[in-house]
C-alpha positions as CSV (number, residue, x, y, z in Angstrom):
1,M,35.1,63.5,-1.0
2,S,39.4,64.1,-4.4
3,P,42.6,63.3,-7.8
4,Q,46.8,60.3,-10.5
5,R,49.8,62.1,-11.2
6,L,49.4,65.8,-12.1
7,S,52.4,65.9,-14.3
8,A,50.6,64.1,-17.1
9,T,47.0,63.8,-18.3
10,P,45.5,60.5,-16.9
11,T,44.7,57.8,-19.3
12,P,41.1,56.6,-19.0
13,V,40.9,52.9,-18.6
14,T,38.3,50.4,-19.8
15,S,37.8,47.3,-17.7
16,G,41.4,47.3,-16.5
17,S,42.9,48.1,-19.9
18,T,44.9,51.2,-20.7
19,A,43.8,51.2,-24.4
20,P,42.1,54.4,-25.6
21,V,38.3,54.2,-25.7
22,P,36.9,54.2,-29.2
23,V,34.3,56.9,-28.6
24,G,30.9,56.0,-30.2
25,A,31.8,52.3,-30.6
26,H,29.8,51.4,-27.5
27,R,27.7,53.0,-24.9
28,V,30.2,55.0,-22.8
29,I,29.9,55.3,-19.0
30,V,32.4,57.3,-17.0
31,L,33.0,56.3,-13.4
32,D,34.7,58.8,-11.2
33,P,36.0,57.3,-7.9
34,G,36.6,60.3,-5.7
35,H,40.1,61.3,-4.4
36,N,43.2,59.0,-4.7
37,G,45.5,57.1,-2.5
38,G,48.5,59.4,-3.0
39,N,46.8,62.7,-2.4
40,A,47.7,62.9,1.2
41,T,51.4,63.0,0.4
42,H,51.2,65.5,-2.4
43,S,49.5,68.5,-0.7
44,A,51.0,71.1,-3.0
45,A,49.7,69.3,-6.1
46,I,46.1,68.8,-4.8
47,N,45.9,72.3,-3.2
48,R,46.6,74.2,-6.4
49,H,43.6,76.0,-7.7
50,V,41.5,75.1,-10.7
51,P,38.3,76.5,-12.1
52,D,35.1,75.8,-10.1
53,G,32.8,76.1,-13.2
54,R,31.0,79.2,-11.9
55,G,33.7,81.9,-12.3
56,G,35.7,81.1,-9.2
57,M,38.6,78.8,-8.2
58,K,38.9,75.9,-5.8
59,A,41.4,73.2,-4.8
60,C,42.4,70.7,-7.4
61,N,41.3,67.9,-5.1
62,T,41.3,66.7,-1.5
63,T,42.4,63.7,0.5
64,G,38.8,62.7,1.2
65,T,37.5,61.5,4.5
66,A,37.9,58.3,6.5
67,A,35.9,56.2,9.0
68,L,36.7,56.6,12.6
69,D,38.8,53.4,12.5
70,G,40.9,54.8,9.7
71,Y,39.3,53.1,6.6
72,S,39.8,55.6,3.9
73,E,37.2,57.1,1.6
74,H,39.5,56.9,-1.4
75,A,39.8,53.1,-0.9
76,F,36.1,52.7,-0.6
77,N,35.5,54.8,-3.7
78,W,37.9,52.7,-5.7
79,D,36.5,49.4,-4.5
80,V,32.9,50.3,-5.4
81,A,33.9,51.9,-8.7
82,T,35.7,48.8,-9.9
83,R,32.8,46.6,-8.9
84,V,30.4,48.9,-10.9
85,R,32.9,48.9,-13.8
86,D,33.0,45.1,-14.0
87,A,29.2,44.8,-13.8
88,L,28.7,47.3,-16.6
89,S,31.4,45.9,-18.8
90,A,29.8,42.5,-18.5
91,K,26.6,44.1,-20.0
92,G,28.5,45.5,-23.0
93,F,29.2,49.1,-21.8
94,T,32.4,50.8,-22.5
95,V,33.5,52.0,-19.0
96,V,36.0,54.8,-18.5
97,M,37.6,55.4,-15.1
98,T,38.9,58.8,-14.2
99,R,41.9,57.2,-12.5
100,P,43.5,53.8,-13.2
101,D,44.3,52.8,-9.6
102,D,44.2,53.9,-5.9
103,S,47.9,54.8,-5.5
104,G,48.3,57.9,-7.7
105,V,47.6,61.6,-7.2
106,G,44.6,63.4,-8.7
107,P,43.4,64.0,-11.4
108,C,42.0,67.5,-10.5
109,V,38.3,67.9,-10.4
110,D,38.3,69.9,-13.7
111,E,40.1,67.2,-15.5
112,R,37.7,64.6,-14.1
113,A,34.8,66.5,-15.7
114,A,36.8,66.8,-18.9
115,I,37.3,63.1,-19.2
116,G,33.5,62.6,-19.3
117,N,33.1,65.5,-21.8
118,R,35.8,64.1,-24.1
119,G,34.3,60.7,-24.0
120,D,30.8,61.9,-24.9
121,A,29.6,59.8,-22.0
122,A,26.0,58.7,-21.8
123,A,26.3,59.1,-18.0
124,V,29.0,60.1,-15.5
125,V,28.7,58.9,-11.9
126,S,31.1,60.2,-9.2
127,I,31.4,57.8,-6.3
128,H,32.1,59.1,-2.8
129,A,31.4,58.6,0.9
130,D,30.8,61.5,3.3
131,G,32.4,62.6,6.6
132,A,29.7,64.6,8.3
133,P,29.8,65.2,12.0
134,G,26.9,64.3,14.4
135,A,25.7,61.1,16.0
136,N,22.5,61.1,14.0
137,S,24.0,62.2,10.6
138,H,23.6,59.1,8.4
139,G,22.3,57.9,5.1
140,F,23.1,58.4,1.4
141,H,22.5,61.4,-0.9
142,V,22.9,62.2,-4.6
143,A,24.1,65.6,-5.8
144,Y,23.7,67.3,-9.1
145,S,24.7,70.8,-10.4
146,A,22.1,73.5,-9.6
147,P,21.2,75.9,-11.1
148,P,22.2,74.2,-14.3
149,L,24.8,75.8,-16.6
150,N,24.0,73.9,-19.7
151,P,21.2,71.5,-21.0
152,A,23.0,68.3,-19.8
153,Q,23.0,69.6,-16.2
154,G,19.3,70.1,-16.3
155,E,16.7,67.4,-16.9
156,P,19.3,64.6,-17.9
157,S,21.4,65.1,-14.8
158,I,18.4,65.4,-12.5
159,R,16.9,62.3,-14.0
160,L,20.2,60.4,-13.5
161,A,20.4,61.6,-9.9
162,T,16.8,60.6,-9.2
163,T,17.3,57.2,-10.8
164,L,20.3,56.6,-8.5
165,R,18.3,57.9,-5.5
166,D,15.4,55.6,-6.3
167,G,17.7,52.6,-6.6
168,F,19.3,53.2,-3.2
169,S,15.9,53.6,-1.6
170,A,14.5,50.5,-3.2
171,A,17.5,48.5,-2.0
172,G,16.8,49.6,1.6
173,F,19.4,52.3,2.1
174,T,18.3,55.3,4.1
175,P,18.2,58.8,2.5
176,S,20.4,61.4,4.3
177,T,19.1,62.7,7.6
178,Y,21.4,65.7,7.5
179,V,21.6,67.2,4.1
180,G,19.4,67.6,1.0
181,S,15.8,66.4,0.7
182,H,14.6,62.9,0.1
183,G,18.1,61.7,-0.9
184,L,18.7,64.5,-3.4
185,N,21.1,67.4,-2.9
186,P,21.4,70.1,-5.6
187,R,24.8,71.8,-5.3
188,S,26.4,74.9,-6.9
189,D,29.9,74.4,-5.4
190,L,31.2,71.2,-6.9
191,S,33.5,71.8,-9.8
192,G,33.1,68.4,-11.3
193,L,29.4,68.9,-11.6
194,N,29.6,72.5,-12.7
195,L,32.1,71.7,-15.5
196,T,30.3,68.7,-17.0
197,E,28.7,68.8,-20.4
198,R,27.2,65.3,-19.9
199,P,24.5,63.9,-17.6
200,T,26.3,63.7,-14.3
201,A,25.6,62.9,-10.6
202,L,27.7,62.4,-7.5
203,V,26.7,59.8,-5.0
204,E,27.6,60.1,-1.3
205,C,27.0,56.4,-0.4
206,G,26.8,57.0,3.3
207,N,28.5,58.8,6.2
208,M,31.8,57.2,7.2
209,H,31.6,59.0,10.6
210,H,28.3,57.2,11.5
211,P,29.0,53.7,13.0
212,G,26.0,52.1,11.3
213,D,26.9,53.6,7.9
214,A,30.6,52.8,8.3
215,A,29.8,49.1,9.1
216,V,28.1,48.9,5.7
217,L,30.7,50.9,3.8
218,E,33.6,48.8,5.2
219,S,32.1,45.4,4.6
220,P,32.6,43.6,1.3
221,D,29.0,42.7,1.2
222,G,27.9,46.3,1.8
223,R,30.2,47.5,-1.0
224,A,28.8,44.8,-3.3
225,R,25.3,45.9,-2.6
226,I,26.1,49.5,-3.2
227,A,27.9,48.7,-6.5
228,T,24.9,46.7,-7.7
229,V,22.6,49.6,-6.9
230,I,24.7,52.0,-8.9
231,A,25.2,49.7,-11.8
232,N,21.5,48.9,-12.1
233,A,20.6,52.5,-11.9
234,I,23.0,53.4,-14.7
235,V,21.6,50.6,-16.9
236,S,18.0,51.8,-16.1
237,Y,19.0,55.4,-16.9
238,V,20.7,54.7,-20.2
239,G,18.0,52.0,-20.9
């Protein structure tokens, strides 16, 4: 699972535009494609510590994982997020991305949460792929902050996570065989989830280290299917 340049606050973008989002003008959805393409060459920047939301500190971000053939998680996250963005924009949603491209560094996980909070988002979905070891470790899972630290992290976030889980299952994707239960994974250690004040969930779309999962994650058709599931789940949730 990581950040645009840390020397400046990233500009949220809407459907490819850098114009500021008029909060309240439309239904606002924040998409958070994990990591970033420049993280690997800026270790000092992404290793600096930021609040974890539960009284501790953790790294600003990470490089993310990669499939065994080298296909990077950050590229997967960006591809799927842009597909979801385009689908939601076509339905009239205002979509804010936590990073504008896949060539920058950051933003840090605390700033990613702040983007959703500032935008008063109806839903925030963080898009990732996992890198778990084990020949039989495969499948998707959806994380949310637990125990909740504010009302938004309670029922609204659990309902968002469950809606995403149900969408993946209905589309034929396999719930994780190695973490969580029935495709849901409550977490207390993810800063972006702990710091949010909006309904938020993080989707691990599959395990990049599993050949079967990787084949889906690396194929344009697989990424299109995943993006459709996420977009439809968000529409259903906001409904």
